[in-house]
C-alpha positions, 0 to 999 in steps of 0.5 A, a space after each residue: 586705180 581703174 584704167 579707162 579703155 582707149 580705142 583699140 587703134 591707140 591702145 597701150 595697155 597698162 595691165 597687170 595680173 598678180 599671183 600670191 606668194 605664201 610663207 610656210 604658215 600659208 600667210 600671204 608674203 607677197 605677189 608676183 606681178 605679171 605685166 602685159 606691155 602692149 595690145 599685141 604682146 604675146 607673153 610676159 616679155 616686156 622688151 618693147 620700147 624702153 620708155 613705154 615699158 618703164 611706164 608700164 612697170 611704174 604705173 602697173 606697180 601702182 595698180 597692182 600694189 593697191 590693197 597690199 598690206 604693210 611688209 608684203 613684197 611685189 616680185 616684178 619680172 625684168 628682162 636683160 635690157 631693162 636690168 642693164 638700163 637700170 629701169 628698176 630704180 623707178 620702183 620702191 626698194 622696200 616693196 619691189 623685188 627685181 626678178 631676173 628672168 630665166 633667159 637673162 645671161 650672167 654677162 659682166 654688165 648684167 652682174 654689175 647692174 644687179 650688184 648696184 641694185 643690191 647696194 641700193 637696197 633692192 632684193 633680187 630673185 632668180 626666176 625658174 631655176 632648175 639647177 643650171 650651173 651657168 646661172 650660179 652667178 645669179 644665185 650668188 647674188 640673189 636674195 630669193 631663189 625661185 625653183 621651178 618645181 613643176 619643171 623638175 618633178 613633172 606632172 607626176 609630182 612627188 613620185 619624182 621627188 628624187 629629181 628635186 632632191 638631186 637639184 637641191 643637193 647640187 645647189 649646196 649651201 646657199 644664203 638665198 631664201 628658197 621659193 617653190 614656184 608652180 606648186 600644184 598640190 598639197 603633197 608637193 607643198 609638204 615635200 618642199 617644206 621638208 626640203 627647206 623652202 619657206 615661200 610657195 607659189 602656185 595653185 596648191 592654195 586654190 585646191 582642196 585638201 580633202 579631210 576624210 569624214 569632214 562635213 559642211 556645217 549647217 551654217 555654211 550650207 545656209 550661207 551657200 543657199 543665201 548666196 544663191 538667193 542673192 543672185 536672183 534679180 528679184 530678191 526681196 529687199 525686206 528679207 535682205 534688210 532683215 538678214 542684215 539687222 539680225 547679224 551685228 557683225 554684218 550691220 557694223 561692216 555695212 555702216 563702215 562701208 556706206 560711210 567710207 570715203 568715196 561713197 559720196 554720203 554727206 551725213 553718217 548713215 546709222 540705219 540699215 533701211 537708209 543704207 539699202 535706199 542709198 546703195 540700192 538692191 543690186 549693189 547691196 546684194 553684191 556687197 553682202 555676197 562678198 561678206 558671206 564669202 569672206 566669212 566662209 574662209 576666215 584663214 589667211 589662205 582662205 581670204 586669198 581664195 575668197 578675194 580671187 573668187 569675188 574678183 572672178 565673179 565681178 570680172 565675168 559679170 562685167 564681161 557679160 555686160 559688154 559681150 554681145 552674147 546672151 549670157 546673163 551677168 548674174 549667172 556669170 558672177 555666180 560661176 566666178 563666185 562659186 568656182 573655188 568653193 571646194 578650196 574654201 570648204 575643203 570638200 569636193 565640188 560634187 558634195 558642195 553642189 548637192 546642197 544647192 539647186 543650180 542650173 545643170 550647165 552651171 553645175 557642169 562648169 563648176 565641176 570642170 565639165 563641158 558647157 556653154 560657160 566653160 570658156 568663162 573659167 578658162 578665161 579667168 584662169 588664163 588671166 591669173 596665169 598671165 597666159 596672153 596667147 590663151 586669152 586671145 584664143 578663148 575670147 575671140 569667138 565671143 565677140 570681144 578682143 583682149 584690149 576690150 577685156 583687159 580694163 574690165 579685169 583691172 576694174 574688177 580687181 579695184 572693185 573687189 579690193 574696195 569691198 574687201 577693204 570695207 570688210 577687213 579694215 583694222 577696226 573691222 572684226 
């Protein structure tokens, strides 16, 4: 589902970002959906006019749930007035989890509305819990308790483990499933597992766990170099066809993609050359880059990182096409695509870049340094976190507005999902 960009004067954004939630095996259990209700919204608060907000929740849910696998759940933030007004019934109870925001008070009418939702088969989650005794009535009702790990431990992480132990001890026995949110590194992830948490949310999945002595394989290096070559606007089409023909898996996935519904092909395509002719060099090169990124990260956690990387690349490419700046779309696509290579390969970005020959400012950007492209990664990270104020601050100096950028982010997600679906269908190995 792609939302067309209306004029800014009449802009009503149906926009959503999603953050993955993992189980203890680091498989994707579900997502938290972050909505922005209007063009002038300043956060995840969706307390605008009731009907407008209900429309955003209903339509945004459809948008974000595209590509979710069977059994996966979607957590959706609900402020107090929407709980009381029973807007949650617009969502399917077998997928949606109603997330009680931390500023909701356990007043009788709120508790009554929540009890009604549970009796109707909805799961409830309590957001940002840090041990507050006044929130215990919600804990008693909730199916999932989201504990703000960063808020409890602080930036020191596991060095303050005693604080988390105290909160969990004061909580006592609970039937809630424990979800650790804002988990920023693998050490905190392991601590939370030891304390009984079974769901995890945060950027720990997108950061590398360096294994001493591990080296990047020659096969991975070859794929990285091919990824770089594919980004060149004058890539040799004959070489592209040869690469595809030599790999049965890629060839199979190409035919599945070109013959899929929505590609507009009237007759089945069974020739690589014919597929290249129909798709064109640019589209086929993009598809092949997605395939390679996917193959670099075969685990469930790795697939989420690969999806995020490709989504970043496509969004930045679309931004470059619309933005009056002089940045080349293929350069910004490459920056987004490579931005999480350290997490995918379990190595430092510095070591990975030793095997690639990239422009200096691109290397600086990928290593977190200051460069002309630094704002690009700051922007995509702010979108992923739902930090609307930061988005407006970052984007303003570059000749665009957030109402112009939001539909591009949504379009990039739909594009990425379509290509990943072509690579990971049930009959695709």
